[in-house]
DRENRODREN-391057 format. One record per residue: z, y, x of N, C-alpha, C, O in turn; residue in one letter. Coordinates in steps of 0.2 Angstrom, whole numbers, padded with zeros to 4 digits, always signed. Example, Ala and Ser with C-alpha at 12.3 -4.5 7.8 and 13.67 -1.06 7.14 Angstrom:
2
+0039-0028+0066+0039-0022+0062+0039-0016+0066+0042-0017+0071a
+0035-0011+0064+0036-0005+0068+0039+0000+0064+0040+0006+0067s
***
This chain:
313
-0782+0026+0395-0781+0033+0397-0788+0035+0399-0791+0032+0403m
-0790+0041+0396-0796+0044+0399-0795+0048+0405-0791+0053+0405m
-0798+0046+0411-0797+0050+0417-0802+0056+0418-0807+0055+0415l
-0799+0061+0421-0804+0066+0422-0809+0064+0427-0808+0060+0431p
-0816+0066+0426-0821+0064+0430-0822+0070+0435-0823+0076+0434i
-0821+0068+0441-0821+0072+0447-0826+0069+0452-0826+0063+0454v
-0831+0073+0454-0836+0071+0459-0838+0077+0463-0836+0083+0463n
-0844+0076+0467-0846+0081+0472-0849+0087+0468-0850+0093+0471k
-0850+0086+0462-0853+0092+0458-0848+0096+0454-0849+0101+0451h
-0841+0094+0454-0836+0097+0451-0835+0104+0455-0835+0104+0462s
-0833+0109+0452-0833+0116+0455-0826+0117+0457-0821+0115+0454f
-0825+0121+0462-0818+0123+0465-0815+0128+0461-0818+0133+0460d
-0809+0128+0460-0805+0133+0458-0805+0136+0451-0808+0132+0447g
-0802+0141+0450-0802+0145+0444-0807+0150+0444-0807+0154+0449d
-0812+0151+0439-0817+0156+0439-0814+0163+0439-0818+0168+0441i
-0808+0164+0437-0805+0171+0437-0801+0172+0443-0797+0177+0444n
-0801+0167+0448-0796+0168+0454-0799+0174+0458-0805+0175+0460y
-0794+0178+0461-0795+0183+0466-0790+0182+0472-0784+0181+0471k
-0793+0182+0478-0788+0181+0484-0783+0187+0484-0784+0192+0482p
-0778+0185+0487-0772+0190+0488-0775+0196+0492-0779+0195+0497p
-0773+0202+0491-0775+0208+0494-0770+0210+0499-0771+0214+0504r
-0764+0208+0499-0758+0210+0503-0754+0205+0505-0753+0200+0501k
-0750+0205+0511-0745+0201+0513-0738+0204+0512-0738+0210+0514f
-0733+0200+0509-0734+0193+0507-0736+0192+0500-0736+0197+0496p
-0737+0186+0498-0738+0184+0491-0731+0184+0488-0726+0181+0491i
-0730+0187+0482-0723+0187+0479-0722+0194+0476-0726+0198+0476g
-0716+0194+0474-0710+0189+0474-0711+0184+0468-0715+0185+0464p
-0708+0178+0469-0709+0173+0464-0703+0173+0460-0697+0174+0461f
-0704+0171+0453-0699+0170+0448-0699+0162+0446-0704+0160+0444k
-0694+0159+0447-0693+0152+0445-0694+0151+0438-0691+0154+0434k
-0698+0146+0436-0700+0144+0429-0693+0142+0426-0690+0137+0428y
-0692+0145+0420-0685+0144+0417-0684+0136+0414-0679+0134+0413k
-0690+0133+0413-0689+0126+0411-0690+0121+0416-0692+0115+0415h
-0689+0123+0423-0690+0118+0428-0684+0112+0427-0679+0114+0424n
-0685+0106+0429-0691+0104+0432-0697+0102+0427-0696+0100+0422p
-0703+0103+0430-0709+0102+0425-0711+0094+0425-0714+0092+0420i
-0709+0090+0430-0710+0083+0430-0704+0079+0433-0700+0082+0437m
-0703+0073+0430-0697+0069+0432-0700+0062+0433-0705+0060+0431k
-0696+0058+0437-0698+0051+0438-0698+0048+0431-0694+0049+0427p
-0702+0043+0431-0703+0038+0425-0700+0032+0426-0702+0028+0430d
-0694+0030+0423-0690+0024+0425-0694+0018+0423-0693+0012+0425p
-0700+0018+0419-0704+0013+0417-0710+0012+0421-0714+0007+0420n
-0711+0016+0426-0717+0015+0431-0714+0014+0438-0710+0018+0441i
-0715+0008+0440-0712+0005+0446-0712+0010+0452-0707+0011+0455e
-0718+0012+0454-0719+0016+0460-0715+0023+0460-0714+0026+0465f
-0713+0025+0454-0710+0032+0453-0704+0032+0449-0702+0037+0447e
-0701+0026+0449-0695+0025+0445-0688+0028+0447-0684+0029+0443c
-0688+0030+0454-0682+0033+0456-0682+0041+0458-0678+0044+0456a
-0688+0043+0461-0688+0050+0463-0695+0052+0463-0700+0048+0463y
-0696+0059+0462-0703+0062+0462-0702+0069+0464-0698+0073+0462l
-0706+0070+0470-0705+0077+0473-0711+0078+0478-0715+0075+0478y
-0710+0084+0482-0715+0086+0487-0722+0085+0485-0726+0081+0488n
-0724+0089+0480-0731+0089+0478-0735+0094+0481-0733+0099+0483a
-0742+0092+0481-0747+0097+0483-0752+0098+0477-0752+0093+0472t
-0756+0103+0477-0760+0104+0471-0766+0107+0473-0767+0111+0478a
-0772+0106+0469-0778+0109+0470-0781+0110+0463-0780+0106+0458i
-0785+0116+0462-0788+0117+0456-0796+0115+0456-0800+0118+0460v
-0798+0110+0452-0805+0108+0451-0807+0108+0444-0803+0106+0440i
-0813+0111+0443-0815+0111+0436-0810+0114+0431-0809+0112+0425d
-0807+0119+0433-0802+0123+0429-0796+0119+0427-0792+0121+0423d
-0795+0113+0431-0789+0109+0430-0785+0109+0436-0787+0109+0442k
-0778+0109+0435-0774+0108+0441-0772+0101+0442-0770+0098+0438v
-0774+0099+0448-0773+0092+0450-0767+0092+0455-0767+0095+0460f
-0762+0088+0453-0756+0088+0457-0755+0081+0460-0755+0076+0457m
-0755+0081+0467-0753+0074+0470-0746+0075+0472-0744+0079+0476l
-0742+0070+0471-0735+0070+0472-0732+0064+0475-0735+0059+0475y
-0727+0065+0479-0723+0059+0482-0719+0056+0477-0714+0060+0474r
-0719+0050+0476-0715+0046+0472-0711+0040+0476-0714+0038+0481a
-0705+0039+0474-0702+0033+0477-0699+0028+0471-0697+0030+0466q
-0699+0022+0473-0696+0017+0469-0689+0016+0470-0686+0019+0474n
-0686+0011+0468-0679+0010+0469-0677+0008+0476-0671+0009+0478r
-0682+0005+0479-0681+0003+0486-0682+0009+0491-0682+0009+0497e
-0684+0015+0488-0686+0021+0492-0692+0020+0496-0693+0024+0501k
-0697+0016+0494-0703+0016+0497-0708+0021+0493-0708+0021+0487v
-0711+0025+0497-0715+0031+0495-0722+0029+0494-0725+0025+0498s
-0725+0032+0489-0732+0032+0488-0734+0039+0485-0730+0043+0483s
-0741+0040+0484-0743+0046+0481-0746+0045+0474-0750+0040+0473v
-0744+0049+0469-0746+0048+0462-0750+0054+0461-0750+0059+0465g
-0754+0055+0455-0758+0060+0453-0757+0062+0446-0755+0058+0442i
-0757+0068+0444-0756+0071+0437-0761+0077+0437-0763+0080+0442a
-0763+0079+0431-0767+0084+0430-0765+0089+0424-0761+0086+0419w
-0767+0095+0424-0764+0100+0419-0769+0105+0418-0773+0107+0422s
-0770+0108+0412-0774+0114+0410-0770+0120+0411-0773+0125+0412n
-0764+0120+0412-0760+0126+0413-0755+0126+0419-0752+0131+0420d
-0755+0121+0423-0750+0121+0429-0743+0119+0427-0739+0120+0431g
-0742+0118+0421-0735+0117+0418-0734+0110+0415-0730+0106+0416i
-0739+0109+0410-0738+0102+0406-0743+0097+0409-0749+0098+0409n
-0741+0092+0412-0745+0087+0416-0746+0081+0413-0741+0078+0409f
-0752+0077+0413-0753+0070+0412-0753+0066+0418-0757+0068+0423t
-0749+0061+0418-0748+0057+0424-0753+0051+0424-0754+0048+0418k
-0756+0049+0429-0759+0043+0430-0754+0038+0432-0750+0039+0436y
-0754+0032+0429-0748+0027+0429-0749+0022+0435-0745+0017+0436k
-0753+0024+0440-0754+0020+0446-0754+0024+0452-0756+0030+0452k
-0751+0022+0458-0752+0026+0464-0759+0027+0466-0763+0022+0465p
-0761+0032+0470-0767+0033+0472-0768+0032+0480-0773+0030+0482i
-0762+0033+0483-0762+0032+0490-0755+0028+0492-0750+0031+0490i
-0756+0022+0495-0750+0018+0495-0750+0014+0502-0755+0014+0505y
-0745+0011+0503-0744+0007+0510-0749+0001+0510-0749-0003+0506s
-0753+0002+0515-0758-0004+0517-0758-0006+0524-0760-0011+0526t
-0755-0001+0528-0756-0002+0536-0749-0004+0538-0744-0002+0535e
-0749-0007+0544-0742-0009+0547-0738-0003+0549-0732-0003+0548s
-0741+0003+0551-0737+0009+0552-0734+0012+0546-0731+0018+0546y
-0736+0010+0540-0734+0013+0533-0728+0008+0530-0726+0010+0525e
-0727+0002+0533-0723-0002+0529-0715+0000+0530-0713+0002+0535q
-0712-0001+0524-0705+0000+0524-0703+0007+0521-0699+0007+0517g
-0706+0012+0524-0705+0019+0521-0711+0021+0517-0709+0024+0511g
-0717+0020+0518-0723+0021+0514-0726+0028+0516-0727+0030+0522g
-0729+0031+0511-0733+0037+0511-0730+0043+0508-0728+0043+0503i
-0729+0048+0513-0725+0054+0511-0729+0060+0511-0734+0061+0515e
-0727+0065+0507-0728+0072+0507-0736+0074+0508-0738+0076+0514d
-0740+0073+0503-0747+0075+0504-0748+0082+0504-0744+0086+0501p
-0753+0084+0507-0756+0091+0507-0763+0091+0507-0767+0087+0511r
-0766+0095+0502-0773+0093+0500-0778+0100+0502-0775+0105+0501i
-0784+0099+0504-0789+0104+0504-0796+0100+0502-0796+0094+0501v
-0801+0104+0501-0808+0102+0499-0813+0105+0504-0813+0111+0506r
-0817+0100+0507-0822+0102+0512-0827+0106+0508-0830+0103+0504d
-0828+0113+0510-0833+0117+0506-0840+0114+0507-0845+0116+0503p
-0842+0110+0512-0848+0108+0513-0850+0101+0510-0854+0100+0506k
-0846+0096+0512-0847+0089+0510-0844+0088+0503-0846+0083+0499s
-0839+0093+0501-0836+0092+0494-0831+0086+0494-0829+0084+0489k
-0829+0083+0500-0824+0078+0500-0817+0082+0500-0816+0087+0502l
-0813+0078+0497-0806+0080+0497-0802+0077+0503-0803+0071+0504f
-0798+0081+0506-0795+0079+0512-0788+0080+0511-0785+0085+0510v
-0784+0074+0513-0777+0074+0512-0773+0073+0519-0775+0068+0522v
-0769+0077+0521-0764+0074+0526-0758+0072+0523-0756+0074+0518t
-0755+0066+0526-0749+0063+0524-0745+0060+0529-0748+0060+0535y
-0739+0059+0528-0735+0056+0533-0734+0048+0532-0732+0047+0526t
-0736+0044+0537-0734+0037+0536-0727+0036+0540-0726+0038+0545a
-0723+0032+0536-0716+0031+0539-0715+0024+0538-0715+0021+0533f
-0713+0021+0544-0711+0014+0545-0704+0012+0545-0702+0007+0548d
-0700+0017+0543-0693+0017+0544-0690+0019+0551-0684+0020+0552l
-0695+0020+0555-0693+0022+0562-0696+0028+0564-0693+0033+0567k
-0703+0028+0563-0707+0034+0566-0711+0037+0560-0714+0033+0556t
-0712+0043+0560-0716+0047+0556-0723+0048+0560-0723+0050+0565a
-0728+0047+0556-0735+0048+0559-0739+0052+0555-0740+0050+0549r
-0742+0058+0557-0747+0062+0553-0753+0058+0553-0757+0057+0558l
-0756+0057+0546-0762+0054+0545-0766+0058+0540-0764+0063+0537c
-0773+0056+0540-0778+0059+0536-0781+0054+0531-0783+0048+0534v
-0783+0056+0525-0787+0052+0521-0792+0056+0517-0791+0062+0517a
-0797+0053+0514-0802+0057+0511-0805+0054+0505-0804+0048+0504y
-0807+0058+0500-0809+0055+0493-0815+0059+0490-0815+0065+0492s
-0819+0056+0486-0824+0060+0482-0822+0062+0475-0824+0067+0472e
-0817+0058+0473-0815+0059+0466-0807+0060+0465-0805+0060+0459d
-0803+0060+0470-0796+0061+0469-0792+0055+0468-0786+0054+0468l
-0796+0050+0465-0792+0043+0463-0793+0038+0468-0789+0033+0468f
-0798+0038+0472-0800+0032+0477-0800+0036+0484-0804+0040+0485h
-0796+0033+0489-0795+0036+0495-0797+0031+0501-0795+0025+0500w
-0800+0034+0506-0801+0031+0512-0797+0034+0518-0797+0040+0519i
-0793+0029+0521-0789+0032+0526-0792+0032+0533-0796+0028+0535k
-0790+0038+0537-0793+0038+0544-0788+0036+0549-0789+0035+0555k
-0781+0036+0547-0776+0034+0551-0773+0040+0555-0774+0046+0553g
-0768+0038+0559-0764+0044+0563-0769+0048+0567-0774+0045+0570p
-0768+0054+0568-0772+0059+0571-0769+0061+0578-0772+0063+0582i
-0762+0060+0579-0759+0062+0585-0758+0056+0590-0756+0051+0587v
-0760+0057+0596-0759+0051+0601-0752+0048+0601-0747+0052+0600p
-0752+0042+0602-0745+0038+0602-0741+0040+0608-0735+0039+0608s
-0743+0044+0613-0739+0046+0619-0736+0053+0618-0733+0056+0622n
-0737+0056+0612-0734+0062+0610-0727+0062+0610-0724+0057+0606w
-0723+0066+0613-0716+0066+0612-0714+0073+0609-0716+0078+0611n
-0710+0073+0604-0708+0078+0600-0701+0080+0602-0696+0076+0603d
-0699+0087+0602-0692+0089+0603-0689+0091+0597-0692+0096+0594i
-0684+0088+0594-0681+0090+0588-0674+0093+0589-0671+0092+0594a
-0671+0096+0584-0665+0099+0584-0661+0096+0579-0663+0096+0573i
-0655+0094+0580-0650+0090+0575-0646+0096+0571-0647+0102+0573t
-0643+0093+0566-0639+0097+0562-0634+0101+0566-0632+0107+0565t
-0631+0098+0572-0626+0102+0576-0629+0106+0582-0626+0109+0586n
-0636+0107+0582-0639+0111+0586-0641+0108+0593-0644+0111+0597g
-0640+0101+0593-0642+0097+0599-0650+0096+0599-0653+0095+0594n
-0653+0095+0605-0660+0094+0606-0661+0086+0607-0657+0084+0612k
-0665+0083+0604-0667+0076+0605-0674+0075+0606-0678+0079+0603i
-0676+0070+0609-0684+0068+0610-0685+0063+0605-0682+0058+0605i
-0691+0064+0602-0693+0059+0597-0700+0056+0599-0705+0060+0600r
-0701+0050+0601-0707+0047+0603-0712+0046+0598-0710+0043+0593n
-0718+0048+0598-0723+0046+0594-0722+0049+0587-0724+0046+0582d
-0719+0054+0586-0717+0057+0580-0721+0063+0578-0722+0068+0582w
-0724+0063+0572-0728+0069+0570-0729+0069+0562-0728+0063+0559s
-0729+0075+0559-0730+0075+0552-0732+0082+0550-0732+0087+0554k
-0733+0083+0543-0734+0089+0540-0740+0093+0542-0739+0098+0546s
-0746+0092+0540-0752+0095+0542-0755+0099+0537-0756+0097+0532g
-0756+0106+0538-0759+0111+0534-0765+0113+0537-0766+0116+0542a
-0771+0112+0533-0777+0113+0535-0781+0119+0532-0780+0121+0527i
-0784+0123+0537-0788+0129+0535-0795+0125+0532-0798+0121+0536f
-0797+0127+0526-0803+0124+0524-0809+0128+0525-0814+0127+0522n
-0809+0133+0530-0815+0136+0533-0814+0136+0541-0809+0136+0543e
-0820+0135+0544-0820+0136+0551-0818+0143+0554-0820+0148+0550p
-0815+0143+0560-0814+0149+0563-0820+0152+0566-0826+0149+0566s
-0820+0157+0570-0826+0160+0573-0829+0155+0579-0835+0156+0581i
-0825+0150+0581-0828+0146+0586-0831+0140+0583-0832+0135+0586d
-0832+0140+0576-0835+0134+0572-0830+0128+0572-0833+0123+0570n
-0824+0129+0573-0819+0123+0573-0814+0124+0567-0812+0130+0565k
-0813+0119+0563-0807+0119+0558-0801+0118+0562-0800+0115+0567y
-0795+0121+0559-0789+0120+0562-0784+0118+0557-0784+0119+0551y
-0779+0114+0560-0773+0112+0556-0767+0114+0560-0766+0113+0566m
-0762+0117+0556-0755+0118+0559-0751+0112+0557-0750+0111+0551i
-0747+0109+0561-0743+0103+0560-0737+0104+0563-0736+0107+0568w
-0732+0099+0561-0726+0099+0565-0720+0100+0560-0721+0103+0555g
-0714+0097+0562-0708+0098+0558-0702+0100+0562-0696+0098+0561d
-0703+0103+0568-0698+0106+0572-0700+0113+0574-0698+0118+0572c
-0705+0112+0579-0709+0118+0581-0716+0116+0577-0717+0111+0575e
-0720+0121+0577-0727+0121+0574-0732+0120+0580-0732+0123+0585l
-0737+0116+0579-0742+0114+0583-0749+0115+0580-0750+0116+0574h
-0755+0114+0584-0761+0114+0582-0765+0108+0583-0764+0105+0588l
-0770+0107+0579-0775+0102+0580-0782+0105+0578-0782+0110+0574a
-0788+0102+0580-0794+0105+0578-0799+0100+0576-0798+0094+0578e
-0804+0101+0573-0809+0097+0570-0816+0100+0569-0816+0106+0568s
-0821+0096+0569-0828+0099+0568-0830+0097+0561-0835+0100+0558e
-0826+0092+0557-0828+0090+0551-0822+0089+0546-0824+0086+0540n
-0816+0091+0547-0810+0090+0543-0808+0083+0543-0803+0082+0540l
-0811+0078+0546-0809+0071+0545-0807+0069+0552-0802+0065+0552l
-0810+0070+0557-0808+0068+0564-0805+0074+0568-0808+0079+0569d
-0799+0072+0570-0795+0078+0573-0792+0076+0580-0792+0070+0582w
-0791+0081+0584-0788+0080+0590-0784+0086+0592-0785+0092+0589k
-0779+0085+0596-0774+0091+0598-0778+0096+0602-0782+0094+0606l
-0776+0102+0601-0779+0108+0605-0777+0107+0612-0780+0109+0617t
-0771+0104+0613-0768+0102+0620-0763+0097+0619-0759+0097+0615s
-0764+0092+0624-0759+0086+0624-0752+0088+0627-0748+0084+0627k
-0752+0094+0630-0746+0097+0633-0742+0100+0628-0744+0104+0625n
-0736+0098+0627-0731+0100+0622-0731+0108+0622-0732+0111+0617y
-0729+0111+0628-0728+0118+0628-0734+0122+0626-0734+0127+0623n
-0740+0119+0629-0746+0123+0628-0749+0122+0621-0753+0126+0618e
-0747+0117+0617-0749+0115+0611-0744+0119+0606-0746+0119+0600n
-0738+0121+0608-0734+0125+0603-0737+0131+0600-0738+0136+0604t
-0738+0131+0594-0741+0137+0591-0736+0142+0588-0737+0148+0589w
-0730+0140+0586-0725+0144+0584-0718+0141+0584-0717+0135+0583a
-0713+0145+0587-0706+0142+0588-0701+0145+0583-0703+0150+0579r
-0695+0142+0582-0690+0145+0578-0688+0151+0581-0686+0151+0587q
-0687+0157+0578-0684+0163+0580-0679+0166+0576-0675+0171+0578i
-0679+0164+0570-0674+0167+0565-0668+0162+0563-0669+0156+0564l
-0663+0164+0561-0657+0160+0560-0659+0154+0555-0657+0149+0555d
-0663+0156+0550-0664+0151+0544-0669+0146+0547-0670+0141+0543r
-0672+0147+0553-0677+0142+0556-0673+0138+0562-0677+0134+0565e
-0667+0139+0563-0664+0136+0569-0664+0129+0569-0664+0126+0575s
-0665+0125+0564-0665+0118+0564-0673+0116+0565-0675+0111+0569k
-0677+0119+0560-0684+0117+0561-0688+0122+0557-0686+0126+0552l
-0695+0122+0559-0700+0125+0554-0705+0120+0553-0707+0116+0558i
-0708+0120+0547-0712+0114+0545-0718+0117+0541-0717+0122+0537e
-0724+0115+0542-0730+0117+0538-0729+0116+0531-0726+0111+0528s
-0731+0121+0527-0731+0120+0519-0738+0118+0517-0741+0114+0521g
-0741+0121+0512-0748+0119+0510-0753+0122+0514-0752+0126+0519p
-0759+0121+0512-0765+0124+0516-0765+0132+0516-0763+0135+0510a
-0766+0135+0521-0766+0142+0521-0771+0145+0516-0776+0142+0515p
-0769+0151+0514-0773+0155+0509-0776+0161+0512-0773+0165+0515i
-0783+0161+0511-0787+0167+0514-0786+0173+0510-0786+0173+0503k
-0785+0179+0513-0784+0185+0510-0791+0188+0508-0796+0186+0510m
-0791+0193+0504-0797+0196+0502-0801+0200+0507-0807+0200+0507q
-0798+0203+0512-0801+0207+0517-0800+0204+0524-0795+0202+0525n
-0806+0204+0528-0806+0202+0534-0804+0194+0535-0806+0191+0530g
-0802+0192+0540-0801+0185+0541-0793+0183+0542-0791+0180+0547n
-0789+0187+0538-0782+0185+0538-0780+0180+0533-0783+0180+0527q
-0775+0176+0534-0773+0171+0530-0765+0171+0529-0762+0173+0534w
-0763+0169+0524-0756+0168+0522-0754+0161+0523-0757+0157+0519i
-0749+0160+0527-0746+0153+0528-0739+0152+0525-0735+0155+0528f
-0738+0148+0521-0732+0146+0518-0729+0140+0523-0732+0136+0525f
-0722+0141+0524-0719+0136+0528-0712+0135+0526-0709+0139+0523y
-0710+0129+0528-0703+0127+0526-0698+0128+0532-0701+0127+0538n
-0692+0130+0531-0688+0131+0537-0681+0128+0535-0679+0128+0529a
-0677+0126+0540-0670+0123+0539-0666+0126+0545-0668+0127+0550a
-0660+0127+0543-0655+0130+0547-0649+0126+0550-0647+0121+0546t
-0647+0127+0556-0640+0124+0558-0635+0128+0555-0629+0126+0557t
-0636+0133+0552-0631+0137+0549-0631+0145+0551-0633+0146+0557g
-0629+0149+0547-0630+0156+0549-0631+0161+0543-0635+0159+0539g
-0628+0167+0544-0629+0172+0539-0627+0169+0532-0621+0167+0531n
-0631+0169+0527-0628+0167+0520-0630+0160+0518-0629+0158+0513d
-0633+0156+0523-0636+0150+0522-0631+0144+0525-0630+0145+0531l
-0629+0140+0521-0625+0134+0523-0629+0130+0528-0636+0130+0528p
-0626+0126+0532-0630+0121+0537-0634+0117+0533-0632+0114+0528k
-0640+0115+0536-0645+0111+0533-0649+0114+0527-0653+0110+0524d
-0648+0120+0526-0652+0123+0520-0659+0124+0522-0661+0126+0527t
-0663+0121+0517-0671+0122+0517-0673+0128+0513-0671+0129+0508y
-0677+0132+0516-0680+0138+0512-0688+0138+0513-0691+0134+0517t
-0691+0142+0509-0698+0143+0509-0700+0150+0511-0697+0155+0509i
-0705+0150+0516-0706+0157+0519-0713+0158+0520-0717+0153+0518n
-0715+0164+0523-0722+0165+0524-0723+0168+0531-0719+0172+0533e
-0729+0167+0533-0732+0170+0540-0739+0173+0538-0742+0171+0533m
-0741+0178+0542-0747+0181+0542-0751+0179+0548-0748+0179+0554l
-0757+0176+0547-0761+0174+0553-0768+0177+0553-0771+0179+0548i
-0770+0179+0559-0777+0181+0561-0781+0175+0563-0780+0173+0568n
-0785+0173+0558-0788+0166+0560-0793+0167+0565-0795+0162+0569y
-0796+0173+0567-0800+0174+0572-0797+0173+0579-0800+0172+0584d
-0790+0174+0579-0786+0173+0585-0781+0168+0584-0775+0169+0586n
-0783+0162+0581-0778+0157+0579-0774+0155+0584-0768+0153+0583i
-0777+0154+0590-0773+0151+0596-0767+0155+0598-0763+0152+0602l
-0767+0161+0597-0761+0165+0599-0755+0166+0594-0751+0170+0595n
-0755+0161+0589-0749+0161+0585-0750+0166+0579-0754+0170+0578g
-0744+0166+0575-0744+0171+0569-0744+0178+0571-0741+0180+0576p
-0746+0182+0567-0746+0189+0568-0739+0192+0566-0736+0196+0569v
-0736+0189+0560-0730+0191+0558-0727+0186+0553-0730+0181+0551a
-0720+0186+0552-0717+0182+0548-0712+0186+0544-0709+0191+0547r
-0710+0184+0538-0705+0188+0534-0698+0187+0537-0696+0182+0540l
-0694+0192+0536-0687+0192+0539-0683+0188+0534-0677+0186+0536e
-0685+0187+0528-0681+0184+0523-0685+0179+0519-0691+0180+0519h
-0682+0173+0517-0686+0168+0514-0688+0171+0507-0685+0175+0504p
-0694+0168+0504-0696+0170+0498-0693+0165+0492-0692+0168+0486i
-0690+0159+0494-0687+0155+0489-0681+0151+0493-0682+0149+0499l
-0675+0151+0490-0670+0147+0493-0666+0143+0488-0667+0145+0482k
-0662+0138+0489-0659+0134+0484-0654+0139+0481-0649+0142+0484p
-0654+0139+0474-0650+0143+0470-0647+0139+0464-0642+0139+0461e
-0652+0135+0461-0650+0131+0455-0647+0124+0456-0648+0122+0462l
-0644+0121+0451-0640+0115+0452-0645+0109+0455-0643+0106+0460e
-0651+0109+0453-0655+0103+0455-0659+0105+0462-0662+0101+0464n
-0657+0111+0464-0660+0113+0471-0654+0112+0476-0655+0111+0482e
-0648+0113+0474-0642+0112+0478-0640+0105+0479-0637+0103+0484i
-0640+0101+0474-0638+0094+0474-0644+0089+0472-0647+0090+0468t
-0645+0084+0477-0650+0079+0476-0650+0074+0481-0645+0073+0484g
-0655+0070+0481-0656+0065+0487-0654+0068+0493-0651+0065+0498q
-0657+0074+0495-0655+0078+0500-0653+0085+0497-0656+0088+0493v
-0647+0087+0499-0644+0094+0496-0647+0100+0499-0650+0100+0505n
-0646+0105+0496-0648+0112+0498-0656+0112+0500-0657+0114+0506q
-0660+0111+0496-0667+0110+0498-0672+0113+0493-0671+0112+0487v
-0676+0118+0495-0683+0119+0491-0688+0118+0497-0687+0120+0502v
-0694+0116+0494-0699+0114+0499-0706+0115+0496-0707+0115+0490i
-0711+0118+0500-0717+0119+0498-0722+0115+0501-0722+0115+0507s
-0726+0111+0498-0732+0107+0501-0739+0109+0499-0744+0107+0501n
***
């Protein structure tokens, strides 16, 4: 197989790309031939499940990094590429997989990707899962195929407050996941990451690789809380925020799940959008939509390994 050649000289994006001019992005229409990719039963690392993908455009190609699971439900990250964003060629080996003690048993989950505009390194956040604890981690690469891990970014003494299906609150020790990175520094010359899968929190960095929390105090570090019925169970970062054409406003996609209410059954996941003033990132989102932009409607969204789910990475 001829692999695409990606290096520091590869250019970012589509030459015809224009940033969005208004909030929100949408409406979206689901592609009538979904799903565009399925597990390959002949490839061990992805023989059972394939989902939760992230994507980036390099040299006019769409590169998709996706979460794959084998029959033992151990996760790793695969890669595929496409000229049109629909028809993909898969690499038949995982590119990020379990090597560390905190990744054993569950593996590597849910990649989210950006590219450093200065160093031209690709930076991925992912969740390491040892069947007990989820840990938010960072890795980087020059070519998308070979990755160096930086390890967990959240201190081990972090305590997370989660909400169960029945609306009860529980404390999770050393639990962190779902990091979405701004690929430009804010006015204070720091890069920021929105992370979390119950409430949303912040981390900061000077180089996109080495991260620290903006505050180790849970309440002071909370960037956004659940305020709508569809968010009553959790809100979780989606992909990297998208800069708008004018000013320093960004659009942030996020996932939400509900304990039930209005037209959504209990545990339903939806995809949603927030508006962010990046010059004032520490004060939380400017606005969020009253209704989701995507929700489970089709059979393969309503029934699966987890039911009633649409997710954006």
